[in-house]
C-alpha positions as CSV (number, residue, x, y, z in Angstrom):
1,M,-125.2,-70.0,-16.5
2,D,-124.3,-66.8,-18.3
3,A,-124.3,-63.6,-16.2
4,A,-127.1,-61.1,-17.0
5,V,-125.3,-58.4,-15.0
6,E,-121.7,-58.4,-14.1
7,V,-120.1,-55.5,-12.2
8,R,-116.4,-55.4,-11.1
9,G,-114.8,-52.7,-9.0
10,L,-117.5,-50.2,-9.6
11,V,-116.9,-46.7,-8.2
12,K,-118.8,-43.5,-8.6
13,D,-117.7,-40.2,-7.1
14,F,-119.6,-37.0,-7.0
15,G,-116.9,-34.5,-6.0
16,D,-115.8,-35.6,-2.6
17,V,-118.8,-37.9,-2.1
18,R,-118.3,-41.6,-3.0
19,A,-121.8,-42.9,-3.9
20,V,-120.6,-46.4,-5.0
21,D,-117.5,-47.8,-3.4
22,G,-115.9,-50.8,-5.1
23,L,-119.0,-52.8,-5.9
24,D,-118.6,-56.3,-7.2
25,L,-121.8,-58.1,-8.3
26,V,-122.9,-60.9,-10.6
27,V,-126.5,-61.7,-11.4
28,P,-127.1,-65.0,-13.3
29,A,-129.5,-64.9,-16.3
30,G,-133.0,-65.9,-15.4
31,E,-133.0,-64.5,-11.9
32,F,-135.7,-62.4,-10.3
33,F,-133.1,-60.2,-8.5
34,G,-133.8,-57.7,-5.7
35,F,-131.4,-54.8,-5.2
36,L,-132.1,-53.5,-1.8
37,G,-130.8,-50.7,0.5
38,P,-131.8,-47.7,2.6
39,N,-132.2,-44.2,1.1
40,G,-128.9,-42.9,-0.1
41,A,-127.3,-46.3,-0.2
42,G,-126.2,-46.1,-3.9
43,K,-129.0,-48.1,-5.5
44,S,-130.2,-45.5,-8.0
45,T,-126.7,-44.5,-8.9
46,T,-125.8,-48.1,-9.6
47,M,-128.9,-48.7,-11.7
48,K,-128.2,-45.6,-13.8
49,I,-124.7,-46.9,-14.5
50,L,-126.1,-50.4,-15.4
51,T,-128.5,-48.9,-17.8
52,G,-126.0,-46.6,-19.5
53,L,-127.5,-43.4,-18.2
54,M,-124.4,-42.5,-16.2
55,R,-120.7,-43.3,-16.5
56,P,-118.8,-44.6,-13.5
57,T,-115.6,-43.2,-12.1
58,L,-114.0,-46.6,-12.1
59,G,-114.9,-50.2,-12.9
60,T,-116.4,-52.4,-15.6
61,V,-120.0,-53.2,-16.3
62,R,-121.6,-55.8,-18.5
63,V,-125.3,-56.3,-19.0
64,A,-126.8,-59.0,-21.2
65,G,-123.2,-59.8,-22.2
66,I,-122.6,-56.3,-23.5
67,D,-119.9,-53.9,-22.3
68,V,-122.2,-51.0,-21.2
69,L,-119.4,-48.4,-21.3
70,A,-118.1,-49.4,-24.8
71,D,-121.5,-49.9,-26.4
72,P,-124.3,-48.1,-24.5
73,V,-126.6,-48.1,-27.6
74,E,-126.6,-51.9,-28.0
75,T,-127.1,-52.1,-24.2
76,K,-130.3,-50.1,-24.5
77,R,-131.6,-52.4,-27.2
78,S,-131.2,-55.3,-24.9
79,I,-132.8,-53.9,-21.7
80,G,-136.1,-52.5,-20.5
81,I,-136.4,-49.8,-17.9
82,L,-139.2,-48.7,-15.7
83,P,-138.1,-45.8,-13.4
84,E,-140.0,-45.0,-10.2
85,E,-141.8,-42.1,-12.0
86,P,-142.4,-43.2,-15.6
87,V,-141.2,-40.8,-18.3
88,L,-144.0,-40.7,-20.9
89,Y,-145.3,-38.3,-23.6
90,E,-148.4,-37.2,-21.8
91,R,-150.2,-35.8,-24.8
92,L,-150.2,-39.2,-26.4
93,T,-152.7,-41.9,-25.5
94,G,-151.5,-45.1,-23.9
95,R,-151.9,-47.0,-27.1
96,E,-150.0,-44.3,-29.1
97,M,-147.2,-44.4,-26.5
98,L,-146.8,-48.1,-27.0
99,W,-146.8,-47.6,-30.8
100,Y,-144.1,-45.0,-30.5
101,A,-142.0,-47.2,-28.2
102,G,-142.3,-50.2,-30.4
103,R,-141.4,-48.4,-33.6
104,L,-138.5,-46.7,-31.8
105,Y,-137.1,-50.2,-31.1
106,G,-137.5,-51.1,-34.8
107,L,-140.5,-53.5,-34.4
108,D,-142.9,-53.7,-37.4
109,G,-146.4,-52.4,-37.1
110,A,-148.2,-55.8,-36.9
111,T,-145.9,-56.9,-34.1
112,V,-146.4,-53.7,-32.2
113,E,-150.2,-53.9,-32.5
114,K,-150.3,-57.6,-31.3
115,R,-147.9,-57.1,-28.4
116,S,-149.6,-53.8,-27.4
117,D,-153.0,-55.6,-27.3
118,D,-151.6,-58.4,-25.2
119,L,-150.0,-56.1,-22.7
120,L,-152.9,-53.7,-22.4
121,Q,-155.2,-56.7,-21.7
122,L,-152.7,-58.1,-19.1
123,L,-152.4,-54.8,-17.4
124,A,-156.2,-54.3,-17.3
125,L,-156.1,-51.1,-19.4
126,R,-159.5,-51.1,-21.2
127,D,-160.0,-49.7,-24.6
128,D,-161.4,-46.4,-23.3
129,D,-158.4,-46.0,-20.9
130,A,-155.9,-47.0,-23.6
131,D,-157.3,-44.4,-26.0
132,K,-157.3,-41.6,-23.4
133,A,-154.5,-39.0,-23.1
134,I,-151.8,-40.0,-20.6
135,V,-152.0,-36.6,-19.0
136,D,-155.4,-37.8,-17.6
137,Y,-154.0,-41.0,-16.2
138,S,-153.5,-41.8,-12.5
139,M,-150.0,-42.7,-11.3
140,G,-150.9,-46.4,-11.4
141,M,-152.1,-46.2,-15.0
142,K,-148.9,-44.4,-16.0
143,K,-146.9,-47.2,-14.4
144,K,-148.8,-49.8,-16.3
145,V,-148.1,-48.0,-19.6
146,G,-144.4,-47.5,-18.6
147,L,-144.1,-51.2,-17.8
148,A,-145.7,-52.2,-21.1
149,C,-143.3,-50.0,-23.0
150,A,-140.4,-51.6,-21.1
151,L,-141.6,-55.1,-22.1
152,L,-142.7,-54.5,-25.6
153,H,-139.4,-55.3,-27.3
154,R,-138.8,-58.5,-25.3
155,P,-135.7,-57.2,-23.3
156,R,-133.1,-59.7,-22.0
157,V,-132.8,-57.7,-18.7
158,L,-135.6,-55.7,-17.2
159,F,-134.7,-52.9,-14.7
160,L,-137.6,-51.9,-12.4
161,D,-137.4,-49.1,-9.8
162,E,-140.1,-49.5,-7.1
163,P,-142.4,-51.0,-9.8
164,F,-145.4,-51.9,-7.7
165,N,-146.0,-48.5,-6.1
166,G,-149.4,-47.2,-7.1
167,I,-150.6,-50.4,-8.7
168,D,-153.7,-52.2,-7.4
169,A,-153.5,-55.7,-6.0
170,V,-155.2,-57.5,-8.9
171,T,-152.9,-55.9,-11.5
172,S,-149.8,-56.5,-9.2
173,R,-150.6,-60.2,-9.1
174,A,-150.9,-60.3,-12.9
175,I,-147.6,-58.6,-13.2
176,Y,-145.9,-60.9,-10.7
177,S,-147.2,-63.9,-12.6
178,I,-146.0,-62.8,-16.1
179,L,-142.6,-61.7,-14.8
180,R,-142.1,-64.9,-12.8
181,E,-143.1,-67.0,-15.8
182,A,-140.7,-65.1,-18.0
183,T,-137.8,-65.5,-15.6
184,D,-138.6,-69.2,-14.9
185,A,-138.4,-69.8,-18.7
186,G,-134.9,-68.3,-18.7
187,G,-135.6,-65.6,-21.3
188,L,-135.8,-62.6,-19.0
189,T,-133.8,-61.4,-16.0
190,V,-135.5,-58.9,-13.6
191,F,-133.4,-56.5,-11.6
192,F,-135.5,-54.4,-9.3
193,T,-135.4,-52.2,-6.3
194,S,-138.0,-51.9,-3.6
195,H,-138.4,-50.6,-0.1
196,V,-141.2,-53.1,0.6
197,M,-139.3,-56.1,2.0
198,E,-142.4,-58.4,1.8
199,V,-142.6,-57.9,-1.9
200,A,-138.9,-58.7,-2.4
201,E,-139.2,-61.7,-0.2
202,A,-142.2,-63.1,-2.1
203,L,-140.7,-62.5,-5.6
204,C,-136.9,-62.7,-5.5
205,T,-134.8,-65.7,-6.2
206,S,-131.9,-63.8,-4.8
207,V,-131.1,-60.4,-3.4
208,A,-128.2,-58.0,-2.7
209,I,-128.2,-55.5,0.1
210,I,-126.2,-52.3,-0.4
211,D,-125.4,-49.6,2.1
212,G,-123.0,-46.7,1.9
213,G,-122.2,-47.7,-1.6
214,R,-120.8,-51.1,-0.5
215,L,-122.3,-54.6,-0.8
216,R,-123.3,-55.9,2.6
217,A,-124.8,-59.2,1.6
218,H,-125.7,-61.2,-1.6
219,G,-127.5,-64.5,-2.0
220,T,-130.7,-66.3,-1.5
221,L,-132.8,-65.7,1.6
222,D,-131.2,-68.7,3.4
223,E,-127.7,-67.5,2.5
224,L,-128.6,-64.0,3.8
225,R,-129.7,-65.6,7.1
226,A,-126.4,-67.3,7.4
227,Q,-124.5,-64.0,6.6
228,A,-126.5,-62.1,9.2
229,D,-126.4,-64.9,11.8
230,G,-130.2,-64.6,11.8
231,E,-132.9,-66.9,13.0
232,P,-133.6,-69.9,10.7
233,D,-136.9,-68.4,9.6
234,A,-136.1,-64.7,10.0
235,P,-138.1,-62.5,7.5
236,L,-136.2,-60.4,4.9
237,G,-137.1,-57.2,6.7
238,Q,-135.4,-58.3,9.9
239,L,-132.3,-59.5,8.0
240,F,-132.2,-56.2,6.2
241,V,-132.2,-54.2,9.5
242,D,-129.7,-56.6,11.1
243,L,-127.3,-56.2,8.1
244,V,-127.7,-52.4,7.6
245,D,-128.4,-50.9,11.0
246,S,-128.2,-53.5,13.7
247,D,-128.0,-50.9,16.6
248,S,-131.0,-48.7,15.5
249,R,-133.4,-50.1,18.1
250,D,-131.0,-49.4,21.0
251,R,-130.1,-46.0,19.6
252,G,-133.7,-45.1,19.2
253,A,-134.5,-46.1,22.8
254,Q,-131.7,-44.0,24.1
255,L,-132.8,-40.9,22.1
256,L,-136.5,-41.1,23.0
257,E,-136.3,-42.0,26.7
258,W,-138.4,-38.9,27.5
259,L,-141.4,-40.5,25.7
260,G,-141.6,-43.3,28.3
């Protein structure tokens, strides 16, 4: 199967600080892929490089078969992005924002209208909400519109940063369903970050764990259990801690003896 994301020898330095340190990663097309790590691990920096928003110090990056460094514009035509805090024109309505995004991607008016209606219905944005200025939206509603904009042009790879924060359970289930159906059909690869291990465990076909800018583990849940020497049925949250910070419990007990 072709690779949706292929990273070789990726390095990113900020002065004397190395945020990404020799990262090698391949994500096959059609995966629902979780990119996990603690705060400051290098996740956001890596995602910015993958989406053409930042240049690496060293390394090669291909997304949807495109050399991101050589052709960042073509890369952006082939991907969708939903950052943790959606970047939207708040004086537009939700429907106007979708129209703007669709036309920006070169879609004709009829296609934009049809896909916008479908997405607004899926994401439970009623007509009165869709025709309200985004400045009056809750964070959850803004995320819905941001996700709709990211899906409108049928991207080959969808990058999501903490996508389910601030979204109600009913809408989250609908989003899970459509994204899983799209990835199962092989037309979409989802690359997402999350701090909620239960969400990643429920959704992902494979995950990678990064810490200190380096890849600690990569594979299915069963493969991660083998890499971490974990219990046969250990949850992802336990594996994450074992791989990233295995001595945290002992250290915490030593530091907080006075609480006992």
